[in-house]
FIMAR-406496 format. One record per residue: x, y negated, z negated of N, C-alpha, C, CB in turn. Coordinates in steps of 0.2 Angstrom, whole numbers, plus 5000, padded with zeros to 4 digits. Each point is the difference from the previous one (the first is absolute). Glycine has a CB too. Layout:
XYZXYZXYZXYZ;...
//
This chain:
501853254849499349994999499750085000499949875006;499450124992499750065000499750045005499949954991;500250095010499950065008499350005000500950094999;498749925006499450015003499950065005500049874998;499250155001500050055002499350005005500750064990;498949965012499350005001499950055000499849935005;499850114990499850065000499350045000501049974997;498650105006499650004999499750074995500149925011;500650074983499850054995499249974995501650035000;498550024997499250004998500649974990498750145012;500949834984500149974997500050074993499649865009;500150174990500350064995500550035000499150024999;501149995008500850065000500449955002499650125004;500649844999500349934999500750014993498649925004;501750114997500649984993500249925001500750135001;499049854993500349905001500150014990498849895014;501550054986499949974992499149975000501649954997;498150025007499549964997499550015009500849914988;498350105010500149985006499549925001500350145003;499749825000499749934998499449975006501349964994;498250045003499450025001499949885001499650184990;499549825014500149924998499250014997500949935011;499150024983499449995000499649925001500350114992;499249895010499649914998499650014996499949955010;500249974990499449944995499250005003501149904999;498650174998499249985003499649964996499950105003;499549914997499649964998499950034991499449965016;500450114986499850004994500750084998498249955001;502450014999500750024997500450045007499350044985;501449995013500550045005499450035005501150024991;499449995013499650065005500750035003498649945005;501450124997500750025001500050015011500350074983;500249875019500049985007500150075003500449864999;499450135009500250055004500850034998499049945010;501050124993500650035000500250064994500149895005;499450094991500150044991499450035001500649924990;499250105015499550075000500250054994499849995013;500750014990500150124998500249994992500850085016;499449844983500349994993499449994997501149965002;498450014999499350004997499650064997500149925008;500150134997499750055002500150064994500149975013;500650014988500250044994499849964990501150045011;498849914990499849984994499250025000500849915000;498850145003499549995002499549945000500250094998;500149875007499649935001499949944995499550085006;500749934991500149964994500749964998499350094997;501149935009500649934998499849944999500850055006;498649914997499949925000499949994989499150005018;500550054979499849984996500750054996498449955004;501950074997500750044996500449914997500350165009;499749824998500549935002499649994996500649955011;498750014990499949934996499949994993499649995009;500550114988500050014992500649974999499450114999;501349905004500449995000500649924999499450115004;500149844998499749924999500449975011500449984977;499550095027499949985007499549965002500350105002;499849845003499449995001500349985011499449954983;501050075018500249995004500349935005499450094996;500749864998500349955002500649995003499449984992;500949985010500250005007500950014995498949895011;501450154992500750024997500150034994500249925004;499150124994499950024992500250065001499049954995;501550105003500350074998499550034993501449975005;498550084997500050054995500050065002499649934995;500950125001500150065000499650064996500949935005;499250134997499550044996500350085004498649894997;501550154997499950075003499950035006499649984992;500550035012499750025006499750084998500849925007;498750094998499450064995500450065006498349924996;501650154998500250075000499950035009499550024986;501150025018500149975002500449985007499750034990;500549915008500449965002500850024998499049924999;501450065008500750025000500449924994500050085016;499649864987500149944996499950014993499649955008;500850024988499650024992499649934999501150094993;499149875011499849924999499649965005501050004995;498249975005499649955003500349944999499050064999;501149885006500149944999499349975005501650004996;498149984999499249935002500549975001498849994993;501049965013500249905001499549995004501249985001;498549954995499749955002500049995005500149974993;499450015014499949985004499749925000500150125002;499549884994499549945000499450015001500749935003;498850045000499550005001499850055005500049904996;499350105005499950075004499649965004500150124992;500249925015500249965006499150005001501550045005;498149935002499350005000500150105005499449814999;499950224999499950055003500450035006499049974994;501149985013500050015006501149985001498249965004;501950004989500749995000500450044997499849914999;500850095005500350064993500849924996499950215011;500449814987500749974995500249975005500450074990;499749855011500449985003500950014999498949935001;501450045004500750034998500349994995500250005009;499749924988500349964994500050054993499549885006;499750144993500050044996500350085000499149924999;500950105006500550065001500750004998499350015007;501149954996500749974997499949974995500649995008;499149974988499850004992500350054996499149955003;500450104999499850054996500650065001498649965001;501550075004500550015001500950004996498949985008;501249944993500449974996499950024994500049945005;499450034990500050004995500150084995499449895005;500350164999500050074999501050035001498350005006;501949974999500850015003500549984993499749955015;500049994983500349974993500050044995499749895003;499750144995499850044992500450065004498649954993;501550055012500450085000500550035001499250005002;501349934995500849984999500150074996500149844999;500450225004500250054996499850065003499949944990;499750045014499850065004500250025009499049974990;500950095009500450025007499750025004500850034997;498349995002499949995006498949984998501450105007;498549884998499249984999499850005004499949954993;499450075009499450015004499649964999499950105000;499849855007499549954998499650015005500649924993;498750095004499450035002499949915001499750164994;500249815008499749915002499850025006500949904995;498450065006499750015007500449975005498950014997;501150045007500249995004499850035008500749994991;498649945012499650005005500350005005499249954995;501550015007500149975007500950014998498749895003;501550135001500749975001500349964995499850015010;500149934992500049914996500150034992498949905010;500650144988500050014994500550054995498949975005;501350075002500450044999500949954999498950115007;501049844998500649974999499949944992500350035015;499049954984500249954994500150054995499349895004;500550174993500450044996500650005001499250074999;501049935004500750035003500449934997499850095013;499949854988500449954998500049974993499749985011;499950044986499950014993500350044998499249975000;500950085003500550044994500549995001499550084996;500849895008500750005002500349924998499750115011;499749844987500349945000499849994991499949955015;499650114982499949994993500450044996498849965001;501550095004500750044995500749995001499450105001;500749835002500249964997500649994996499150015004;501749974992500349994997500749985000499250054997;500749885001500750005000500850004996499249965005;501150104996500450024994500649985000499450074997;501049915006500749975002500549984997499549985007;500050014987500349964994500150024995499649945004;499850134994500050034994500250065000499549954997;501050074998500250024995499650084998500249864999;499250125002499550074998499950065008499049904988;500850035017500250055005500350035002499649975001;501150034997500650035002500050084994500949855006;498550144993500250064991499450035005500349954983;499050075020499850025005500150055007499849904995;500550145003500450045008499849995004500250084998;500249915008499349995007499749955001499650094999;500249884996499349964999500249955001499350054993;500449915013500149925003499549984996500550005013;499749934985499449945000499749994992499750045014;500650014980499850024995499449934998501350084996;498549914998499549964999500349954993499150105005;501549934992500149974993499850064994499849855006;499950184999499850064992500450085003498449944995;502050075011500550045000499150025004501450014989;498250015014499650025004500250005009499249964988;500950065015500049995007499249995004501350064998;498849915010499649985000499650075004500449874998;498950135003499750045006500350055003499749925001;500650145000500650025005499450015005501250064994;498349985007499650035004499449975001500650074996;498949915010499349984999499750045005500149884997;499450185002499750035005499349975001500750114998;499149875010499449975001499550045000500449935004;499450084993499150065003499749985002499850074995;500049975009499349985004500449985008499149934988;501350055013500549955003499950075007501249904987;499250075019499850055006501050005002498249965005;502050094995500850025001500150025008500150054986;499449945016500150025007499849965005499950114997;499849835000499749945002500349955003499350024992;500649965013500749945003499749924996500350075016;499349944984499749924995500250014996499249975002;500950104993499949994991500950015003498550074989;501849935011500750045001500449935000499650145008;500049834999500349915001499949964996499750005011;499749994984499849954996500850014991498250035007;501650054993500550034994500749985002499450114996;501049875014500650004999499949924999500650125006;499049834995500049915000499950004994499649955011;500050074984500250004993500850034998498750014997;501750025004500750004998500149965000500350065002;499849935007500649965002499749914996500450095016;499049894984499949944997500149994993499250005008;500650064988500150004993500750024998498850015000;501750025002500750015000500149935002500250115003;499849855003500449945000499749954994500350015013;499150004985499649924996500450054994498549935006;501650124992500450014993500849995001499150104996;501049885011500849985000500249924997500150085009;499349884994499849935000500050004991499150005014;500650054984499850014992500849964996499050155001;501249915004501050024998500249964997500350075009;499649894999500449915001499849984994499849955014;499550044987499749924996500250024990498349975012;502050114984500050024994500849995000498950084999;501349945006500849994997500149934997500550095009;500149914987500449964998500349935004500050114995;500149855005500349955003500749985000499049974999;501350064996500650015000500250055006500049974986;499650095013499950055006499849985010499550084987;500149885010499749985007500249945001499150064999;501449915005500049955002500049985007500450014991;499649945013499950005009500650045003499549885000;500950124997500450065007499850064998501149945002;498650084990499850084999499550025002500550014991;499149935007499250015008500250005007499349944994;501150035007500150025010500350064999500249895008;500350134988500550065000499450064999501249944993;498350065004499350065003499749995006499750034990;500249925013499649965005500350045005499949874995;500950145006500350035005499950055002500749954998;499450084993499950104999499550035004500249994987;499349965012499450035001499849995006499849994990;500349945014500050005006500650075004499549844997;500850165002500650045003499750055000501049964998;498850094996499450064999499449995005500350014986;499349965014499349985005500349975007499149984990;501650025013499749995005499849915003499650144996;500649804997500049955001500349965000499450024998;500749935008500649955003500249944993499550005015;500850014982500449944994500549965001499950074992;499949885006500449924999500049974995499849995008;500850004991500149984993500349924999500350144997;499549825000500349925001500549984993498549955008;501950054992500350004994500149904999500750175001;499749824996500249934997500449955006500150084987;500349975014500249985007499649995009501050064991;498649985009499650025004499449944998500550155002;499349834993499649974998500049905002500150124993;500549895002500349915004500449975008500250024988;499850045015500049985007499450015002501250025004;498150014994499649995004499449964997500450115005;500149874991499449914996499550034997500049905009;500050164987499450024995500049974994500050095005;499949834996500049974992499850014995500049955003;499450084998499450034992500350064998498849965004;501350084999500550064998500549964997499950105009;500649904992500649974997499949964996500550025008;498749944992500249944995499850044993499949885008;499550174992499850064995500750004998498850075004;501549994999500250034998501149974996498750085010;501249864991500649955001500450014990499049895011;500350124986500450004990500250075000499149924991;500750135012500350074998500650025005498950044996;501449994996500650045005499850055004500849994992;498750045010499950045004499649965006500150104990;500449945015499649945006499550045005501249935001;498350015000499550015005499850055005500249904999;499450125004500150055007499250005003501250094995;498849905010499450035006500150035005499549934997;500050134999499950055006499650025003500550024995;499750015013499450015004500150075002499949885004;499550134994499650095002499649995006499850044988;500650035016499349975006500250075002500049865006;499250184995499750045001499650005008500350004987;499950045018499749985007499850065000500649915006;498750074998499850075005500049995008499150044991;501050015013500050025006499449965002500750124999;498649924996499450005003499549924998500050155000;500649824996499849954998499849915003500650114993;498749885006499749945004500149934996499250085005;500749934987499749954998500750004996498650005002;501749944995500750004992499649954996501550005004;498950034993499849954991500650004996498850044997;501249905000500649974994499850004993500349915007;500150144990499850014992500549944998499650154997;500549804999500449994994499849974994500649985009;499950064986499850014995500649974995499250115006;500749844989500449974995500150034996499649935001;501250074999500750074997500349944995500650115013;499149874982500249984993500350064995499049905001;501550124999500350044996500150024992500249975009;499649924991499950014993500049895000500850184993;498749805003499849955002500049964992499550045012;501249944985499949974994499549925000501450064998;498749925011499549934999500749955002499050034986;501649985015500849965002499649964996500850005013;499649934991500249974993499549954997501050015003;498250025001499249994996500150064996499149945009;501250094987500150044994499150004997501649954996;498650155005499149994999500050014991499350075014;500349924984500150004990499750095001499549834991;500950165002499950084995499150015004500849964982;499350135019499350044997499849995009499649974982;500850025022500049975009500450045001499949895002;500650134997500850035004500050084999500849884996;498950145000500050075000499750065004500249964992;499549985012499750095006500149995008498750024993;502049905006499949975004500450035006499549914993;500850175005500550055005499150035005501650064988;497849925012499649985003500149975006499650014992;500749945011499749955002500550005007499649934988;500450155016500150015003499850064999500749935003;498550094996499850045004499250005006500950054990;499249875013499650015008500950005005498449914997;502250095001500550045004499950085000500849914998;499250094996499850094999499350015005500550024984;499249975016499450025002500150025007499349944991;500849995014500349995007500550045000499849895001;500750144995500650045001499350055001501549964993;498450085003499750074999499250015006500549984984;499349955016499550025007500650005008498749934993;501750045007500150025004500450055003499549924999;500750124994500250065001499650075002500649944994;498850065003499350044999499749995009499849964984;500449945019499650025007500650045005499249884999;501350134999500650055004500050054998500849935001;499050104992499950094998499250025005500749994984;498749935016499450075002500049975008499150044988;501549945015500049985009499549975001500550095005;499149854991500049945004499949985008500550004990;499050005011500350005008499749875000499650225010;500949774988500149944999500549964996499050045004;501349924996500749975002500049964994500250005014;500150024978500249954994500649984998499250044996;500849905003500549974997500150004994500049955007;500250074989500249964992500549934997499850135000;500149844998500349955002500350024988499149915016;501450094982500149994991500549935001500050134995;499549835001500549954998500449994992499249945010;501350084990500250034994500549944996500050135005;499949854990500349974997499950014993499949945009;500750024985500050014996499849924996500750115004;498849894992499949934998500549974993498750035006;501849964994500449994991500249915002501050164997;498749834994500949925000500450005001500049974996;500550005005500750015000500249905003499950185003;500749844997500249945001500049985009500650014987;499550045015499750005008499350005003500950045000;498649974994499250005002499749955005499950044988;499749975014499549955003499949954993499350095012;500749844990499649964995499349995003501149934995;498550064999499549965003500249915001499250104993;500249905014500549935003500350005007500349984987;500250095013500150015004499750025008500450004989;500049965015499650045006500250055003499749905002;500050175002500350055004499849985007500150094990;500349925014499750005009499950085001500949885005;498750124995499450105002500250025007498649974995;501650085004499950045009499749965006499750114994;499549875005499849975004500349925003499150094994;501449905001500249925002499849954996499950025010;499149994990499949974990500549984994499350075001;500549884996500549984995499350024993500949875007;499350164988499750004993500749984996498950095002;500149854994500649974991499850044995499949865000;500550194999499850034992499849984994500650065003;498849934996499849974994500250054993499049935009;500650114996500150084992500250075003498949954992;502050065005500350035000499750105000500749874997;498750125000499550074997499450005005500449994986;499749985019499649985006500350035005499649894995;501050175006500350045003499750035007500450014989;499150025008499750065006499849975006499550074991;500349885010499649975004500949985005498549944991;501950045008500449975002500450055004499949914991;500350155006500450085003499650035004500450044992;498849935007499550045005500149975008499150024989;500949905010499749955004500950025008499049884986;501250145009500650045007500150034999500649965003;499250104996499850055001499450015006500650004989;498849945011499449995003500350005006499249954993;501449985007499949975005500550055006499549874994;501050185004500450045005499450054999501449974998;498250065003499350064999499849965008499350044982;500549885016499849975005500150005006500049964994;500750045008500350005006500050055003500549934998;499350135001500050065003499150005003501150074992;498649875006499450005002499650074999500449895008;499450124985499750075002499049984999501550104993;498249955009499349984998499949974994499750085006;500749934989499450004993500550014995499050055004;501349914991500349994993499850014996500349945002;499950104995499650004989500750004997498850114998;501149844999500650004993499650024993500949905004;499650144991499850024992500349974999499650094996;500049874994500649964997499750024996500549925004;500050084988499649994995500149924998500150134996;499549845008500049925002500049964997499750035004;499649974991499849944994499550044993500049885011;500250104984499649984994499449995003500949954993;498949995010499549995000499750075004500349864999;499850155004499650085003499550044996501050025007;499649984987499750044996499649974997500750054999;499349894995499749985001499049995003501450004997;498849965006499250055005499850065002500249945003;500450104998499850055003499950084994500749935012;499850064981500050054994500550025004498850024993;501450055004500650045002499750065002500949964993;498850055009500050055007499849985005499850084995;499749865007500049975009500650005001499149945002;501250055005500449935003499749965005500950074999;499149885004499749975002500349995009499649954986;499850055018500249995007500149945002499650095002;500649885001500149925006500350015006500449934991;499250025015500350045001499849945008500050154989;500549835017499949955004499350025007501549974997;498350074999499650025005499350044997501250015007;498249984992499450034998499850085000499649885003;500750125007499850085000500550074998499249945010;501350014990500850054998499749994994501349985007;498749974989500050034991499450024997500949934998;498550065006499450074999500350075004498949905001;501650125003500150055001500250044995500249955008;500449994989500650024995499750014995500949935004;498450044994499950014992499750065000499849884996;499650145009499750075002500350075001499449935006;501250064996500550035001500450044992500049915013;500150044981499949994993499550034999500649914997;499150085004499350014996499750105001499549835002;500850185006499950075002500650044997499449955011;501250044989500350034995499950024992500449955008;499550004989499650014992501049924998499050214997;500849765007500549974996499649884998501450135009;498249904986500149914998499949965004500750014994;498849955010500349935003499649955001500750075004;499249884996499849955002500249925005499850084991;499749935013500049935005500349944995498950035009;501749924993500049954997499949935003500650074994;499249875008500149945002500449985001499449994997;501149995010500349934999499749945002500950055002;499149914991499549955002500649945002498850044992;501149925016500349975000500149954999500050065003;499649904989500149944998500749984996498850015002;501350104993500850004998500849995004499150074994;500749935013500949995004500049944997500250055013;499449924987500449925000500549984993498949955007;500950124988500549984994500650055001499149954990;501050075016500650005001500749985004499350064995;500349905007500349925001500949974994498149965002;502150045002500649964999500449935002499950125000;500349844996500149945001500950005003498949954987;501550135011500349995002500350045005499949964993;499750095008500250085005499250025002501350074992;498749955014499450035001499750004998500350035004;499850014992499450034996500250024992499750065013;499949934983500350044993499850084999499749874993;500750155001499850075000499350004995501450045001;498349914998499550004992499749965005500750004985;498650025012499649945001499250004994500550015016;499049994984499649984994500050044995499349975007;500750034990499850054993499450055002500149904991;499750055008499150055002499950045005499449904996;500650175004499950035006500850015004498649954999;501850074997500450005002500450075002499949894995;499650155006500150075004499849965008499450124990;500049865010500049965007500649965002498949994997;501449994999500549945002500350055001500049904994;500350155005500550045002499850025006500350024990;499250025013499850025005500149925005499250114995;500649855004500049955005500950005002498749934996;501750054999500850005001500150045004500449984989;499450075013500150085001499949975008499450114987;500049875013499950005008500149955005499350054996;501149905000500849955006500250055004500649904991;499550175003500850045006499950055004500749994992;498450015008499850045006499849985005499950064993;500649985015500049995003499349975007501050064991;498949895011499350005006499850065000500349915008;498950084992499850055002499950095000500349895004;500150124989500150074999499449994992501650045007;498150014992499650024994500450014996499150055004;500849934990500450024995499449984992501449975009;498750084987499850024993500450014997499450025002;500549944989500250014996499950024994500349945006;499850114993500150054994500249974993500550095008;499249884986500449984995499850034994500349895006;500350174993499750074997500349974992500250135012;499949784984500450034995499450034992501149915005;498450114998499850034994499950084998499549905001;500550175007500050035000500350035002499549974999;501449995001500750055002500050044993500849915008;499350074988500350024994499450024994501149935004;498950134993499349994995500350004993499050075007;500949894990500450004992499750024995500449925003;498650125001499950034996499950085001499749894998;499950155000500250054997499550065008500249934983;500150125018500050015009499150024999501550075006;498449964998499349985004499750015004500349954997;499250125007500250035004500550035005499249964996;501050005007500750015005500649975000499250015005;500749914990500349975000500450014992499249955011;501350034990500650044994500249924996500750135008;499649884988500149934994500649985004499650024986;500649935018500649965003499849995006500950054994;499849965011499749995007499450045003501149975001;498650005003499250025003500150035007499349884994;501150095009500150025010499349965001500650145002;499249834998499549945000500249995007499849934987;499850075018499749985008500750045004499249854998;501150195000500250065005499650035004500550024993;498950005006499150045000499949935005499650074986;500249885013499949965003500150005006499949974993;500650015008500849995004500050075005500949944988;499250115011499950075003499449995004500550074992;498949925004499249995004500149955006499250024989;501049935011500249955002500150015006500249974991;500550075010500550025004499750055004500949974992;498650095006499550065003499649955003500050114992;499749845008499449975001500149965008499949984986;501050015014500249955004500050065006500849904991;499550155006500350055003499550045005500850014990;498649985007499250035004499749955003499650084990;500749855011499749975003499249954996500950095010;499349934984499449974995500049964996499850075001;500849895000500249944995499649945002501150054999;498649934998499549945003500649924999498450074994;
//
């Protein structure tokens, strides 16, 4: 991962491959953002005009490169757009800084060192820039021969260029405890988020439920997290009919992984539950061509939960956090669950399976009930659950549902705070009737319209009484099939990791609504 330092050095004398500055989009053209005053002075105060001549406007994510002025040891200045210029008394928000730093880090692939002279009004700004750099510099190269040809370069982008090796944040305060803490937090969260991205990007032939469980066990041992893995035998003995039913058609058996991070000072407990379908063919209800190619990402919820628990441990948060990874591969075969079959879930309820491609809710149901038995203060599940949520909110925003309005608002606000686009969604009671079954206690499918909301209503049935619960449907933003933007790469994104970590921080501070 890119090395980070806080630096008080002056930009002209710093040995680096590039100096990164911010440019805002003003009413009269681009304007140079705070932090770049020394650079602007070296251009005789005409840097904004030079950038405008080169076509720069300051729009978000825009990157413009130009030769550094005389006297600078760095040969290049990289101007990155911050978006709209803030009001006179306001600074740039964290997400603007995060995205700008990410865009610049991506543009500097192949560079050994870059100095970031972006606005750092306070420690939180340094943390945002650090996150942007670390997330923007990410690349998944494990299966690329071109990466092996770049000596010492981990993470080539397919063009022989390694990610930016080192970033110095100018204007930071190396001896200030708040700044140091912000950088350390950014490093821990970003590293675990990138680990989640790696898991999502790993081909399903190399990441089946057993392999995922092994990764979790290794990380748990490294970070002092207690881990328990239930295999097919243990799942059968325990009566986990949902997880077993989904995994029945695969040669790779299902797993339920429990990760427990505990703090001796904790006053609150949280449970995070993740959908971990390591590959989703749809089962007997086979997906049509064109819908299978990215289904390695159907374990993104479990990856997010895993990363969040490890991050909480690394940060030493004063809250107990338990992660439940419901892992299975959904495949068609002679032993697969059929439409019309009835599964007895871990809770004891029976579910008629009308569509085997509505499998995520089945594994989550068992894990939610297992989590509920420990009576945590709150449960959050994360899942690439429904195409309906993508139709409703697009590819960059996830939906938030809950059994408690105040808790839903708290989770939504946490997501907004860390820069993960989310939107509160309702749970209309009239849609619950559609889940009734003439054969079993309920069916795994209901009305087609409002399918994302129906899925939430299904999951609610398996949450213990009196426990605040939220459901994050990350089907849209979990996997980016388009071009990279800001600090978001193509492929796995690590969506929801930062929201879960922020919720854990709020719980530790006694501020979770």
